[in-house]
C-alpha positions as CSV (number, residue, x, y, z in Angstrom):
1,M,-103.3,21.0,-192.9
2,D,-104.0,17.3,-192.0
3,T,-104.1,16.2,-195.6
4,D,-101.8,13.2,-194.9
5,H,-104.1,11.9,-192.1
6,E,-101.2,11.6,-189.7
7,K,-101.8,9.7,-186.5
8,L,-102.0,12.4,-183.8
9,K,-101.5,11.9,-180.0
10,K,-103.1,14.1,-177.4
11,V,-100.8,16.1,-175.2
12,S,-101.3,18.8,-172.6
13,A,-99.3,22.0,-172.3
14,Y,-99.5,25.2,-170.2
15,L,-99.5,28.4,-172.3
16,E,-99.8,32.0,-171.5
17,E,-103.2,33.7,-172.3
18,E,-101.5,35.9,-174.9
19,V,-100.1,32.8,-176.7
20,L,-103.6,31.2,-176.8
21,E,-105.0,34.5,-178.2
22,A,-102.3,34.6,-180.8
23,L,-103.0,31.0,-181.8
24,E,-106.7,31.7,-182.2
25,E,-105.9,34.7,-184.3
26,L,-103.5,32.8,-186.6
27,A,-105.9,29.9,-187.0
28,K,-108.6,32.4,-188.1
29,D,-106.1,34.1,-190.5
30,Y,-104.9,30.8,-192.0
31,S,-108.6,29.7,-192.4
32,K,-109.4,32.8,-194.3
33,E,-106.3,32.6,-196.5
34,T,-106.6,28.9,-197.3
35,G,-110.3,28.4,-197.3
36,Q,-109.8,25.4,-195.0
37,K,-110.5,25.3,-191.3
38,W,-107.4,25.6,-189.1
39,S,-107.4,24.8,-185.4
40,K,-105.0,26.1,-182.7
41,G,-103.5,22.6,-182.7
42,A,-102.8,22.7,-186.4
43,V,-101.0,26.1,-186.0
44,I,-99.0,24.6,-183.1
45,R,-98.0,21.6,-185.3
46,L,-97.0,24.0,-188.1
47,A,-94.9,26.1,-185.7
48,L,-93.2,23.0,-184.3
49,S,-92.5,21.6,-187.7
50,E,-90.8,24.9,-188.8
51,F,-88.8,25.0,-185.5
52,F,-87.5,21.4,-186.0
53,S,-86.8,22.1,-189.6
54,R,-84.6,25.1,-188.7
55,R,-82.8,22.9,-186.2
56,G,-82.0,20.4,-189.0
57,K,-84.5,17.8,-187.9
58,I,-87.0,17.0,-190.6
59,L,-90.1,15.3,-189.3
């Protein structure tokens, strides 16, 4: 996912346990599908990118 080598900044967020479990599961699924390692952070960045895109803000 980080093929562009974007500069990332560390942030903290509080998430429910179920959300963390879902993020881990999606990261594993994406890793299997793409053959590249996906982290929970990468899944969060993808989800946020899609959210902003739907709202008309392209990042």
